[in-house]
N, C-alpha and C positions, 0 to 999 in steps of 0.2 A: 504493500499500500504506500501511496505518496507521503502520508504522515510519518510513518516510520522512517523513510528515507530522510525527510525533512529534518526530523528530530536528531538523526545520526550526524546529519551533515552540520547542523547547528552545534552539536557537542563537538565534532571534529575541529570546527574552527573556533572553539572556545566560546561560542555566543549562547546567551541564555535561551531556554525553551520557555518561552512567555505563552500565556493563555491568549494575548492579543495576536502574536504571531501565528498561532494555531487556528484561530478563528478565520483569519484572513485566507490562509492556506485552504481552510474547509470550503469557504465560498467559492474559491476558484476551483477546487476539485469537484464541488457540486454543480458546476456549471461549466463543463469542458468545452462545450461548442459555443459559447455566448460571447468570447471575446470582449470582456468586461472592461469599462473604464474605471478609474480610481473612484470617481464619483458614484458609479453604478455598485462597486463593490462596498462602498460606504453606506450607501442607501440601504442594500440588503442587510449589512450588519446591524445598522441603527434600529431596524424593525425588532430585532431580537435584543440587542444590548445598547440601550439608550445612552449609556455613558461613554461609548466608544466614540473617540475623537477622529476627525478627518486627518489630522497631522499623523496620528498612529498608523493609519492606513498607508499613507505616503511613505513613512519610514519603513514600514514593513514590506511594502512592494520594493523598495530599494534593496532591502536585506535579500528578498527572493531573487530578485534580479542579479544581485553579486554573487549568490550562491549558485547561480545556474539553474534554479528549479522552475523558474517561469521566464517565459519570453515576452519581449515587448514587440507589438506589431502595430503597423499602420495600414489601415484599410482605405486611405485616401479620403476620409470623411472628417479630417481636421481633429481627430481624437486619437490619443495614444491608448492602445487596448493591451490587456494582458491575458495570458493564458498559461496553464501549467505544461510544462514539456513533458513529453512522453518519455519514459525511461528508455524505451528502445531507441527513440530518435537520439537521445542523448548519447547513447553508446554507438550509434551509427555515424560516426564522423562528425558528431555535433551538429547535423544538419537538421533544420526545423522542416516541418511540413509546409504545405503550400495551400493556397486559398483559392476558391472561384467565387466571384462577387456578382450577384445578379443586378445588372443595370435597372431592372423594373422594381424589384421589391426590396432590394438591399440584402437579400439573404447571403450569408457567407457560409460556403461549404468548405471544410478542411479536406484535404487528401494527403495521404502519406507517401505517395509513390515518388521517388526521386530518381529521374531519368537523366541527370545532368551530369553523370560522372564524366563521360567522354568530352563533354563541352569544358568542364572544369579542368580535365588534363590538357586540353588544347590551349585554354587560356594561361594555366601555369607554365607550359612548355614555350609558347609564343611570346608571351610578355615577361617571362621570367618573374612571375607573379604568384605567391602563394595563397591560394583560396581557402579561407577558413569556413566561410559560410555563404549562402545565397539565399534570395527571397524570390519567389514567383507568385504572381497574382494574375490569373485569368478573369477578364470581363466578359460578360455575355448574359444570358438568360437561363435561369433554373428551369426545371421541367415543368413547374406549374405555370410560370409566366410565358415559357415557350409554348406550351399548349394552348394558354390562353390567347396569345397573339396568332397562333396559327388559327384558332376558330374565329377570331375576329376577321382576319384576312379572308378567309372562305366564306364568312357571312356577307362581305362587302363585294364579292364577286358577282 
C-alpha cells in the first residue's frame, strides 16, 4: 500500500510521520484519477477536519514532491495538479504515465503505455543529452464526446 511506502520513506529521510501528512496522502490515494489541485485537496480535507490549514497542505505537498511520492502535472488549464505516483512507474526508469485530454468535456484519461524509449535513445545519442523523464499529452475527444459529435453530425445531414 502507498501509505506504508510513504511512512517508510519519511522515516528513511529522518522526517516525522504526522497525522497531517497521512491525511493529505490519503486524499490523493482515494482520488487516483482526479488530478487534484492544492485547493481541491484542501476542500476535501476541510469537510472532515475543520482545523486543517491550507498552509499545511502546501507544505505537505512539497514534502511529497521532494520524496517523489507524488507528481506535479500541468493539464494546460492554468492549474498545477497533483497525483500519486504508481510504484511500478517509479521503478520503471522514473517515467510518469501520460494523459489524454478531451477538448469537449475536459475529461483527463491517464494511460501507462510508454512507447517513447527509441525516441529517447535517439535524442540522447543525437543531442548528447540525458533524458530523465518526458511528458506526453494527447488532445482530442473522449468516447462519450466523440460519439455525441458523430450523432450530431449524422443528424445534420
